N, C-alpha and C positions, 0 to 999 in steps of 0.2 A: 512266514519267520524268516529270518534273515538266515540263509544256511551259511552265514560265514560268521555268526553269534557264539563265540565260544565261552567257556570261562577261562578270563582273564588271575593269572597268577601275580601275588604282589610283588614279587622279584621276578628277571627274567632266568632262564636257567640256564645252563652254561653246559656245554657237553663234554665227554671226559676229551683228554688231549687223544688218547690212543687212537679215540674212533677219525681224527682228523690225520694222524700220523704226524702229527706236528709236534716237536723239542721246542719248541719256541716258548720262553717263560710267560706265564701268564699273570694280572694283577689280578685280585679280587674285587667285586662290581662296588664296594664300600670305597677303594682306593681308585677304582676309575674315575667315578663319579667327581669324587674331591682332585682329579689331577683337570678333569675335565672344566671346574668350576674353576680353578685357576688360570686356564688358561684363558676361558670365557670373559675372566676378570678382568685378566692383564691386557685384554683385544678391545672390551669397552672403557677401559681407561682410556683411549687415546678416538675411540669413536662413539660418538651417544646418538642415543635414541636409533641403535641398529640391532635388540636384538635375534628377530628373527634371521638375519641375514649371516650375522655371526652364529649363530647354532647351527646354519645350516652349513657353513665352512667348517667347523666341528665336526658334521656330522659325516661328512666327506673326507676329510681328514682321518678319523677312524675306520672312515670304511678303506681305506686304500684309494678312493677315487682321485677323479682330477673335477678342479672347480674351473667354471667358467661366469665370470663377473662382468655384466654387458651394462652399460648406461651412459648417460650423457658425460660431457666432461667435469671434472672438477666435484664430482657428488662423492670422494672418499672411494675407489675403487682401489686405486695402487696401495691407499692405508690400509685399506683391509686385507691386501694379498701380505702385504710387507711385514705387519702387526701380528696375521696367523705365523709368519716362517719365522721373527723373530721368538716366538712367545717358547720355539724347539730348540733346544743347544742341538740342531744338524745341520749339514752343508746345505747351505744356500745359494744358489745364483739367479740372477735376473739375465730375460734378454730383453733388450729395446727394439723390437719388431720396426724396421723401417724399411723402403719399399727398397733401398739398394741391400737388404741382411742376404746373406747368401746361405744356401743350407747346409755347406761344411761349416759355417761358424756357429751353426746350432747343432751342429752331431759330430763333427772333430773332421779331419783329415789329415792323410798320409803325408810326410815330409822327408824328404831324400835326406839323412846324415851322410857325410860326406866323408868326414872321419870313418867312419862304420861302414862305409858302403853298401849300406841299407837302408828302407824307408822305416821308419818311425811312426805310429801312430800318436796324434795331438789330438786330446778328446777337446769338444768342443763343450758348448753350458751348458749341456744337458747334464752333462756328467756330477749332478747333486743330489740331494734326499730332496729337496723343494725349489721346483723353476717356478721362477715366476716371471711369464710372459705378458711382456706392456703390450699394450694396445696390439693383439695379436693380427687381428685383421688389417692391420697397416702396411703389412709384408705380402710379397707375391705368394698366390697360391703354390706353386714349386716351392718354396722355404717352406709356409705353413705346412705341405705335407712331410715335409724331414721330420715332423712330429709325431706319424703316426705308428711307425713300430718301434718308437718308445715308449707311446702309452700304453700299446695294448700287450706288448711283448719284453715290456721293458727292458729292451737290447737295444744295439746299436750295430750296423752292418754299412762299415765302408770298405770300398777295394773288395770286396769279395770275405772281410774279415766280421767276423761277429763281437761285438766287446760285452758284457754285460754290463747292467745300470746298477749301482748302487739300493738297498733296499731300507728303509722304504724310499719308491720313487712318487712322487706328486709334482703333478701339472696345475700352479691358480694362473690362471690366461684371466688378461681384461680383455675388454674391446669399445669401440662406442658403438653405437646405430650401424648399421649397412648405410642408410642411407644419407650419412654425414661423407664431407668430403672427403677423398684420398684413401677409402676402405674398397678392401676385399672381404666377398663372402665365405665364409670358413669352408669348406666342404661339408658335405651330409656325411661321408667317412672319418671327418675328422670331428664337427659336431658331435655325434655316434658314441666318442670315447669318452665326453666331457659325463661326469654322472650326476652334474646337477649345472644349472643354469641360473643365477641371481640376479635381479637388480637392485642395488641400493636404494636411489629413490631419492627425494630431495628430504632433507630432515626438519624436523616439524619446529616449532617457530622458538621452542624454549631449549629444545639441544643447539637450534644456530645462534640463538642467543650464549648459552653456554659456551660454544667453539670461539666465540669473541675474545673469553678469558684463558682457557686456556690453551687458546694455541698463541696469545699475544707476543711473547717472546723469543721461542724456541720451537725447533719442530719436537711434536710430542712423541714421536718412534726412539727420540734421544732415549727420555725415559722411562721405556720399558725393555726386561733382558729376557732369558730363557727361563720361563718355569718349570718343563719338564727336560729331563736329557733325552739322548734320540734311543737308550735302551728303554726308559720309560714308555716312549712313545711305542716303541714294538711291541712292550706288554699288553699297555692298549689295545693295540691293533689286534692280537692275537684275540686276546677276551672277548672284544669285538664280533669279532671274525667264530670265536667258537659257542658265541650264542645260540639258543635253540633254536628254529622256526618250524613251528606244526605243519603239519597236510595242511589246514584249512587256510594258514598265514600264505602259503605257498601258493595255493590254487588262487585265491585271491589275486596274488600280484600277477600271475599268467592268466586273468580274466581281464584284469586293470589294461595290460600291453597288448591283449586283444580286441580289447574293444576298441582300441583306437586303431587299428588295422581295419579295423570293419566299419567305421566312421567318414562317412563321404565327404563330410567335411574338411577332412583331414588327409591332407596332399602326399604325408607319409607316415605309417605309424610306428610305435617302438619297435626296435630290433629285441631279438632273443637279448641279446648284450643287457637291454636295458630293462630286461626279467630281472639278470643275474644282479646286476646293480641297484636295482629297484630293495631286495633283498638283502644284502650286501649293509644298503642304506637302513634298513629298517629293524637291523641287527645292532646297528652304531646307534640308532635311535633310542633304543630299549633300554 
């Protein structure tokens, strides 16, 4: 008998807020599902035939993780990132990664104010709720590593001073395959900070044919707007975070990640951070 076989409830249970020490507002599960369906429908109105990719992106959003979209040029990586960001009424920033992009362009820089005779911090592009990093692996490894502290600790340290990032903070990055010209492989430490990596793939024949009609005159992104507010998104995240995970589910997650470390065919197994992210994603998916 499978040791993980347990009787599943019809609805995932939500733990009381006081057990988590959270004063953030929550949303009932029915309301969360309605809002999630609205976001999904909004994204799929501009991206045809990619339901699995859209669902994974939504799970990462609700789990407060970071998403890496990897595929060849022209299959809709940036379109997915932008449509996800436009579906939520919050601050959005886009970084076009290029070989000459500097770390200070990402995190910010201290600028001397001659009138007041002191240095002032000028925030970089990461100071937003959703940061779209387009073609992240076209920047140098030094610039790529500028995101490490931001993605893990939700803060930026410049010249010895630490500046917190607004919550929620989510990075949605796109990249081309490493073997393509002009790309740098992401460091292992940075790849580990992404909750999920997805590939868009080519659309099926029906979706590609429909695309010729829907995108004939204007950008499809101009037709969509926010369907949830930033307050609603925070409530959705709090509700997803408070979903109860049983001991067998946690044990299964640990066994999965530990199995990757013991497999000789894998160069590097999943980290403990991956175990935490797996549980958070499972709660959001529930």
